[in-house]
N, C-alpha and C positions, 0 to 999 in steps of 0.2 A: 505493499499499500504506498502512496506516495505522500508524505507529508503535506504538501504544498496544496491539495485538493482537497475538496469536502467528500466525505463518505459517502458511498451508495448505501441502498439498501437491497444489493444481493448478496444472496450467499448467506448461510445459517452460521456460517464460521469464521465470517471476516470478523476483524477485531471491533470492538466497541470503542467510539472515539469521541471528540467533544472539543469545545472551547472556540474562542473568539476567531481563531484561524478560518473558522467556517462561519463568521459573522454575529456571534454571541460577544458577551462581554465577561471578562474575568477580573477585571481590578476590582481592589477591597472596597474601594470608595464608589465605585461606578451603580448607575442605577440598576434596580434588579432587573432580570431579563425575563421576558415575558415568557411564562410556559406554553411549551407547542406539544401538543398531543403526540406520544409515542406510539409508532405501531404496536398492535399486541404481539406478545411473543407467539412463535410458532408451537403449537401445542401437538405432541407425538403420543399417541395411544400407545400403551404397554397392556400387556395382559395382567391381569391381577394376579396376585401372588397369595397363595393360601399355606398356614401352617399345618404340619401333621398332627394328629390327634396323638396322645398317650396312653396306651392301654394300661389300666389301674392295676394288673397282675402280671410278672413277668411269665414269658412263655419260652421256649426255646427260639433261637435266633436263626431265621433260615438266610443263608448267604447275605449274611450282613456286610454293609460296603462302610459303615462307619460307628466308631464308638465314640460316646462322649461319657468322660470318668471323672467323680467327683471323690478324691479322699479326704475321709474324715480323720481329726484327730492332728496332733504333731509330733510325729515321730522324730527322735533323736538318733543323730548321726551314730551308728555303729552297735545300734542296740535293737537286736531283733525283736517284732513284735507284731498282730495281727490288727488291722485296722479295717474301720468300714471303708468299702468303696461301692460308690451308687453306679450303676452303668448303663446308660441308655443305648440302646442298638440299633440302628436303622436297617430295615432291610432294601435289598435291590428295588423291591417293589413299592417302597416308599412306608411300610407299616415300622411303627417303633414300639419296642419294648423297653421298660425299665424293671430293675432288680437290684437290690443289695445284697451286697456278699461280703465274708470276711476274708482277709487276703493277707499270708504273712509277707512281711516287707523288713528287709534289711537296709538300711540307708550306710552308703560308703562316702567318703569326703575324697574320691578321686577324680572327679570330673572337673578340669582346669579351664574348659572352652565354655562354661557358663551354661550349658544347656543342662537340664534335668530330665533324666530318663528311667523310664520303668520298661522292663522288657514282660510281656507276655504271652503264654504258650498257643493259649486256645480262646476262643470265643466262649462266654459262659452260656450257661442255660440256668433254669431255675434250681437245679442242684448242684451245680459246680462250685468249686474253691477256686479262685485264679492265683497262682503262683507267680508274684513278682519280684525283682530284683532292683532297687533304685540305687542309681548313680546319682549323688546330690551334689548340689552346690555347696560349697565349703564355708567353713565359719561359723557365725553368729546368723547369719543371714535368713537360715531355714525356719520358717514359721509354718504356718498353715499352707495347705495346697489344693487347689481349686482348677478344676477343669483340666481335661486332656481330650484330643481325638488321635484314634488310630485307624488306618485302613486296614480293610480285610476283607477277604475272602472264603465263601465257603466254609465259615468257620473256623478258619486258620489266619492268625494274625500275620499280616506281610511286611509291617513295620513296627517302630517303638513307639510305645505311649511316652508322653511327654509332659510332666507336671510343672507347674510354674510355683516359684517361691514368693514370699512375701504376702499370700493371700490375694493375690490380685490375678484372677483367672482370664485367660483369654479364649473365651470357648465360642465357636463358631455358631452363626443364627443362618439357618439354611435359607430364610427368606432377606439376611442382611448382606448385602455384597460390598465390597470397598475394605478399605482400612477403617479399623476401630480404633479407639483411645488407646488401647493396651500397644496396638502396632506402632502409634507414632510415638509414645513414649519411648517404646524400645528403641526404635530407629533412632531418636534423637537423645538417648541417654538421661531422660528425665526424672528429677525426684518429685514426680507431679503429686503422690499420696503424701507428702508432708510438707512441701513449700506452698508459698501464695497467698497464705492467711495475711490479711490487711493490706492487699491491693485490691482495685477496682478498675476493671478493663472495659473502656467504653467503645462500643460498636457505633458508627457513623452510618448510616444507610439514608435513602430517600423514601419518602412516603410511608403508608402505615401499613403493618401488618399485624392485621387483630388477632392472628391465631400464635404470634411470636412466643410467648411464655407458655402456652399449653404443649407446643412442639418442641419447645426446649426440653420441658419435664417429660415427654415421652423417649427424648434422645437420652438424657441423664437417666432415667431409670434401667434403659434397656441395658445399659453397660455399667450400671452398678456406681454410677457416680451420685453424689450426695444431692437432695434438693436444690434448687436454686430459684426461689419463688419469692413474688411481694411480700407474700404473708411473712416470711421469714427474714427479710429486708435484706436478701442477696440480689434479688433482681427489681430492677428500675427502669422504668420506661418513661422518657420525655421527649417533649418536641424540641425544634431547634430553638428555642428560646428557655429552655431548662423547667418547662412546666408540664407536671403530670397530668393524665386527665383531658389534655384538649389535643388530640393527635391531629396530625395533616389528613390530608383526603386518603382515602382507600387506595393501595396499589394497585395498578393495570396493566403495569408493564414488566413484571419480573424482579423487582428489587426485594419482593417478600421474600424470594427464593434466597437472596444474598442476605438477608437478615436472618434467615434460619442457619444459612452456612455457616456465617462470621460466629453466632452466637454458638453453634455446636463445636466449632473448631477451637474456641477459646476455652470451653467447659473441657473438651477433651485434654488440653494440653495443662490447664490451671484450673481442676474442678474445685479449690478451695478459694478462688478469687471470685468476687462480687462483680457482677455484669452491671452495667450502665448501656442500656438502647436509647441512641439519640435518631431522632426520625426526622430530616429535613421537610419542609415543604415540598419540595421538589428536587430533581437533579441538576438543577441550576448552579453556577459558580457562588453567588452571594448565599444562597441557602445552605447548601453543603458547608462551605467556611464557617456561617454562623454556628452550625451543628458541632463542627470542631471546637468553636470559643467555647459553646454551651458545654462541652463535655469538660474541657479544660476546667472551667468556671466551677464546676459541680466536684472536683477533686479527682478526676480520675487520674491514676497514676500512669496508666497505658491507654493509647486511644489506637484503633484499627480502622484503617480505611482500606477498602477494596474497590477503587472507582479511580477513574483519571482519564486523560484524553490528549489531545494534541498541545504541544509547547505553544506559546506564542508571546508574543513580545511584552503584554503587560502582566506578566506573569510574577515576576520578582516583585510588585505592589501586592499581589495575593498571598505572599508568603507569610504574611503576618498572621495568618490564621493558624499556622503551623509552629510559631515560634512561641512555644509555651515552656516556660524554664522548670515547671514543677510535672510536666507530662512528656511522657515519651511517645512520639508519633511515629506510627508505622504506614506505610503504604505498599501495596502491590505494583509490580513494574509493569504490569499489562500482559496482553495476549496476543500480540500481533508481530512475534518476532523481532528481530533487530530490525531497526530502521536508521535514517540519518540523524534522528534526534530520538530520545527516550520519551516516555510518557511523563505527564504531569498530572500532578504532584509529586509523584516519585522522584521526580530531578530537583526538588527542593532541596536545599542543603541542612535544613531543619529537621529532615524526616528520616527514618531508615527505609531504604529502597529494598524492596522483597523481590526476588527472581524465584524461577520455579524449575522443578527437576522432576525426572521421572523415578521412582524409588520402587525398589524390587528386592526381593528374598536373596542372597548370597551366600555360598559356602563358604565365609570368611569369619575373622573374627568378630567383626560387628554385627555379621548375619545380614547385612543389607549392602545394598548399593546404589549409588546414584548417579545420574547421566543427566546432562542438561536435556529440559523438555522441549522437545519441537517434532512435531505431527507432521508438518509441512503444510504448505496452503495459508501461509500467515496465520497459523497457529502454533504458538509457543512462547517462550517466556521473552518478555521485553529488555532491550539492553540499549546502551549507546550512551554517547557525549552531547551533554546539553548545550542548545544554541545561546541559551540566555542565563543561565545560573552559574554564578562565579564558583570556583573550587574551593571546598571548605578545606582548612588548615591540615585537619586530619585526613584527607585523602591525597595520596600522590599516585599519580601512573603516567607515564611518559605520554603515552599515546594523545591524552585528553588532559595537558598540564595547566589549563588557565580555567577550566569548566568543570562542571560536575558531572561525574560518571555515575552513571546507574548499571548493575544494581551495587547492595553491600553485603547482603547474605541470601541465602534461597531456602526454600523446603519443598515439600512434595506439590506438584501442581500439576502433571499430567493428567489428563481426566481417564485413560486408559490404565492409570493406575493409581485410581481416583479413591476419595474418601467416602464413607459413607454419612448420611445424612438425613433429617427427617424433617419433611415440609408438608402442610396440607392446603395452604392457600390456593396458589396458583401453579402450584410445580408442574403440572401437566394432568391428563384426563383423569388420573385415578388419584395422584397426591401419594405421599407417605415415603419411604424408604427408597432413596434413589443414590445413584455414583455420580460424584460431582469432582471436576478438577477447575484447572486456571490458578492463576496469582492470587484469587479471590481466598483460596484455601491458604496457600503459604503465607498471606499477611498475618492473619488472626493467628495462627500456629506460633509466628515469632512474637506477635504481641504477647500472646499466652507465656512464652519462653523469658521473656523480658519481665513479665509479673512474678513467675518463679524466683528468679534472680534477687527482685525486691530491691534494687540499686535505685537511688534518686536518678533524677532526670539530670538533675544538674551534673551530678559524678559522672554521668555516662556520656556526655557533650554530644546529644545526638546520637549518629551513627559510630562515635570515635572509637569504642572498645571493641567494636567489631575488627578494627584494623590494628590496634593496640597488642589485642589477643588473640591474634590470628590462628595460632597454632591450637586454640581450643576448639577448633571448628574440623568439620569432615570437609579435606579440601575435595570439590568435585573436579575431574580433570580430563573427563570425556565429552563429547559432542558438542554442538552448536545450535545457535538459534536462527541460522540464516547464512548468506552469504556476504562477508564483509566488505568487497568490492575493492576500493582503494584505500580502506580504513584499514588499521592496524588489526592484526588477526584476533587479538582478545579480545577487542570490541565484540565479538560473535562467537567465539569459539572457546571453549574450556582449556585451562592449563596449568600447570603447577602452578599455585599461589593465586593470587588476584585474577580474576576475569569479567568481563561485563556481564555475561548471564547469569552466574552464581554468586558474584561478588566474592568473598573470602570462602565462602562454603558454607555448609548447614551446621545447625546445632549440634554439638558433641558435649552434653552437659551444660552447664550455665557459665562457664569462665569467661565467655566471651560476651555476654550479656551485663556484665557486672555483679555475678554471682562467683560461689567460690568455685575453684576448678576441680574436675571430675577426677574422683578417688576411688579405688574400688571400694571401700568400706562402705561408702555413702551409695555407690551406682548396686551395688549387689543386696543392698538392704533396703533400699528404699523404691526403685523402679520397677515399672512391669516388665518384664522379659518377654520378647516376641518369640515364642516358640516356634519351632522350625516345622512343628508338624501342623499348623494351620494354614492347610492349603487356601488362599484368598483367590475365590473366582473373579478375575476382572475382566473388563470388555475387551474383547479382541481389538488389537489394532487396526485402524483401517474402518472400524467401525462409526456410523454417522455420530454427530453431536449437535446440540442446539444449545443457544446461549440462553444461559437462566433469565437474561435481563434483554429487554427488547433493545435494538439499537434507538440510541438517542438522537432527537433534533438536533441540526445545528445550534452551536452555543450551549450544549448542555453535555454532564458526564455520562459515561457509560460505565457499569460493574463489570468485574473480569471474573466471570465464573460459566463454565460449560458442562454440561448435563451429558453423560455418554448415554447412547441409546442401545441397550442391549440388544 
C-alpha cells in the first residue's frame, strides 16, 4: 500500500488506515472531525460448535483418542504414594467417559528440561489401576498438579502424559482453538499468578460494547482467572471524559471485537491487574486522544492502544495525548507490513511500539520459537523509519539516525498462530469463541507485561528499558515483513539484535520492562509452563481472514485485529 494515497475499501485483508493524509484532522488543537459512517464489517458464517456430554458413570473406553487427567494431592519428591487420578477419555466417535482411579506414583528430581512427565502403559477402564512413573520438575516448585492430555489409539497409550507444576493447568477445550493464557505466560516466562497487584491497565477503543464486561467474565472463568467485575471494583468502564454510566453510541463497525480482545489479552498476562475500559465517542483523532488523556487522569499505570494509521505532518502536535509521565503508553505497530513510513501513533517517541510474530511450539529449551509475522498480501507486522517524529535519546540505529524507528518490542500477532478470545456482540453470525491475530493482540500483551513488572512510568522513560535491557528479551532473528527495497535491510528483516519488525525482541520475563531479571527460582515456582502435549489446533496458513474492525473513512483511525476463518 502506498502511503501517499487514500485507502480503498477493496480486499478484506488490506490494512486499516487513517489520518489527515486522507483529508482528516489530527492536530491536538484542531476542530473535532465530523464522524463518517464506516462500512459494516463483513460477516462470515461459521458452523456452530457444540460440546460433548460427559457420561456420569465410567465405562470401558473404545479406541480413545484423547485423555484428560487430573491428579489430586501433592506428591513429595522421591516418596512413593498412591494418589487419586481423574481421567476423562474421549473416543474416536466423540463419546466421553469419566472415571476416578488410584495410581501409585513415584516422583524423581531428574528432569532438567522443565517438562514434567508421566508414562502410562494402557488406557483405564472402570476396573483398572494405572501405573505411572513421574519425572518431576526439581526443587521446591512442586505443588498440586492439574491437567494433562495424552494421545492414544485402541486402548494403548502412544505418548507421555504430562502434568503441570504449580497448580496452573493448561487443559485443552475442544471448542476453543488458539493459544490460552497458560500458553502466553509460558512462552514469555511470566510470573502472572503472583505479580501485577496494584496496577491498573487501561484499554482505549472507540464506540460502546455493551457486552464487554459479561464477555470478559466468560473468558476469565473459562481459564480459571480470578473474577474482574464492576462489583468487586476490578473492572471500570468510562467514556472519553472519564465518566461512568454515559457510554458513546453502540458500535456498528467491529471495534467491540477490539475491546473484547484487548481486555482478554491483558487478563491473560496480568490476571491480578485492575482493568479500565475507556470508550471514545468515535475513532477520530480528537476523540481517541481524549480517551488516552482520560485514562491517564484516572490513574492508569499502563495504557494499551491497538489502533493507528498513516503518518502526517501535524502528528507531532498530537503527541501530547501520549506524553503522560505517570502512565506507560503502548501502541500496536499496524498490520500492513513494512512501508515507507510506520503507522502513527506507534511512531510517537512517547510510546512503546509493538510489532508482531508467529509463535510456534519448538523442541528447544524455551519450548517455543518466533519469527516475524508476514502472511503476504500486505498482511504482517508494521515497521519503518518515521518521516516526522524525532529520534528519542534511548534509541540508536544507523539506518534511521535522526527519526523514530518502529518497533521497540514484539509479541505474537499472526492470526494463523492466533489466540483464543471471547466476544458476543458483533463478532460474526454466531459470536463466542474465535481465533484472532494482528498487532492488536501484541500490544495488550506488552501492556500486561509492563504491569507485571510494576515499574513507574518515569523510571521506564517510555520504551528506553527495552533497549538498556535488551538481553532480557527473546531475540527474533528469522523472517521479514516485506521488501525493504532501497532501505537498510533491518527495516524489514529480522536479524541478531535490533530490527524494525520485532524491535529488540519478545518478553523473556520482566527484566526489559522494569521488573526483576528472570531467575530460575521465580520462573519455576511461579509461571505456568506450556506443556508439550497440548497440541493447539490452529487455522491453516492460507485460510481467509477478516478484519475485526470495518475499514475507517478517511480521517479516522482503524484497529489492528484480524480474525482467522477456519
